[in-house]
C-alpha positions in Angstrom: -28.8 39.1 -37.6 -27.9 37.0 -40.5 -24.2 36.4 -41.1 -22.5 36.6 -44.5 -24.3 34.6 -47.1 -21.9 32.6 -49.2 -22.6 32.6 -52.9 -23.2 29.2 -54.7 -20.1 29.5 -56.8 -18.0 30.1 -53.7 -19.5 27.0 -52.1 -18.7 25.0 -55.2 -15.1 26.1 -55.2 -14.8 25.5 -51.5 -16.4 22.0 -51.9 -13.9 21.0 -54.6 -11.0 22.1 -52.4 -12.3 20.3 -49.4 -13.1 17.1 -51.3 -9.6 17.0 -52.9 -8.2 16.9 -49.3 -10.5 13.9 -48.5 -9.9 12.1 -51.8 -6.8 10.2 -50.8 -7.9 9.2 -47.3 -11.6 8.4 -47.9 -11.9 7.5 -51.6 -14.4 4.7 -50.9 -16.7 6.9 -48.8 -16.6 9.7 -51.5 -17.7 7.1 -54.1 -20.6 6.1 -51.8 -21.6 9.7 -51.3 -21.3 10.6 -55.0 -25.0 11.1 -55.7 -25.5 13.2 -52.5 -22.4 15.3 -53.2 -23.6 16.0 -56.8 -27.0 17.0 -55.5 -25.6 19.5 -53.0 -23.1 20.7 -55.6 -26.0 21.6 -57.9 -28.3 22.9 -55.2 -28.2 26.7 -55.6 -29.4 28.4 -52.4 -28.8 31.9 -53.6 -32.5 32.5 -54.2 -33.3 31.7 -50.6 -31.6 34.8 -49.2 -34.7 37.1 -49.7 -36.7 34.4 -47.8 -34.3 33.7 -45.0 -33.0 37.3 -44.3 -36.4 38.7 -43.0 -36.5 35.9 -40.4 -33.6 37.4 -38.5 -33.5 40.9 -36.9 -30.8 43.4 -37.7 -29.3 43.2 -34.2 -28.0 40.6 -31.8 -25.7 37.7 -32.2 -25.4 36.8 -35.9 -26.8 33.5 -37.1 -24.2 31.6 -39.0 -24.1 28.5 -41.2 -27.8 28.9 -42.3 -26.9 27.6 -45.8 -24.8 24.8 -44.3 -27.8 23.8 -42.2 -30.1 23.7 -45.2 -27.6 21.6 -47.1 -27.1 19.4 -44.1 -30.9 18.7 -43.9 -30.9 17.8 -47.6 -28.0 15.5 -47.0 -29.6 14.0 -43.9 -32.7 13.0 -45.9 -30.6 11.8 -48.9 -28.8 9.4 -46.5 -32.2 8.4 -45.0 -31.5 9.7 -41.5 -34.6 11.1 -39.9 -33.5 12.3 -36.5 -32.0 15.8 -36.4 -30.4 15.2 -33.0 -28.6 12.1 -34.2 -27.7 13.8 -37.5 -26.2 16.8 -35.7 -24.0 14.4 -33.6 -23.0 12.6 -36.7 -22.0 15.8 -38.5 -19.9 16.9 -35.5 -17.8 13.8 -35.7 -17.5 13.2 -39.4 -15.3 15.8 -41.1 -16.2 14.7 -44.6 -20.0 15.2 -44.0 -19.2 18.5 -42.3 -17.2 19.7 -45.4 -19.8 18.5 -47.9 -22.4 20.7 -46.1 -20.1 23.7 -46.5 -20.1 24.8 -42.9 -17.8 27.9 -42.6 -16.9 27.5 -38.9 -14.8 25.1 -36.9 -17.9 23.6 -35.2 -21.0 22.0 -36.6 -24.3 23.5 -35.3 -26.3 21.8 -32.6 -29.5 23.7 -31.8 -29.1 25.8 -35.0 -31.1 23.3 -36.9 -34.1 23.7 -34.6 -33.7 27.5 -34.6 -33.8 27.7 -38.4 -36.8 25.3 -38.6 -38.6 27.2 -35.9 -38.2 30.5 -37.7 -39.4 29.0 -41.0 -42.4 27.4 -39.3 -43.3 30.7 -37.6 -43.1 32.6 -40.8 -45.2 30.0 -42.5 -47.8 30.1 -39.7 -48.0 33.9 -39.9 -48.6 33.7 -43.7 -51.3 31.1 -43.2 -53.1 33.3 -40.6 -52.9 36.2 -43.0 -54.4 34.2 -45.8 -57.1 32.6 -43.7 -58.1 35.7 -41.6 -58.1 38.5 -44.2 -61.0 37.0 -46.3 -63.1 36.3 -43.2 -63.0 39.9 -41.9 -65.1 41.4 -44.7 -67.7 38.7 -44.2 -67.8 39.3 -40.5 -69.0 42.9 -41.1 -72.1 41.7 -42.9 -73.2 39.7 -39.8 -72.9 42.8 -37.5 
């Protein structure tokens, strides 16, 4: 089950509020992250809902922070970090990065990164099988 999907405009409002709280304490770090913050501020994930929603069943424990995880992965690559495990630990201990990603809970995800990537990979693999196997089936009949 997919938890509430936050609209992009709500994320932008929330980000501005959170950054204003960090502005006095971590001004230098905010200046360093300016390009990455701008990228995430403009990255509208609203169009991903129809792609992500079918990956989760309508029952069970709701998945949360899916948008935050996607933003977090973009931020991870922007900051040239290439280990999801190390990145997850870094996000858990850095409130500014946590807020930039737009997580809506008190705790940053750990295995949630791998779960989302696994679901996307499985969906992609199923689509590839469908594309590859469907054209072969009509040809197979001609050999029988």
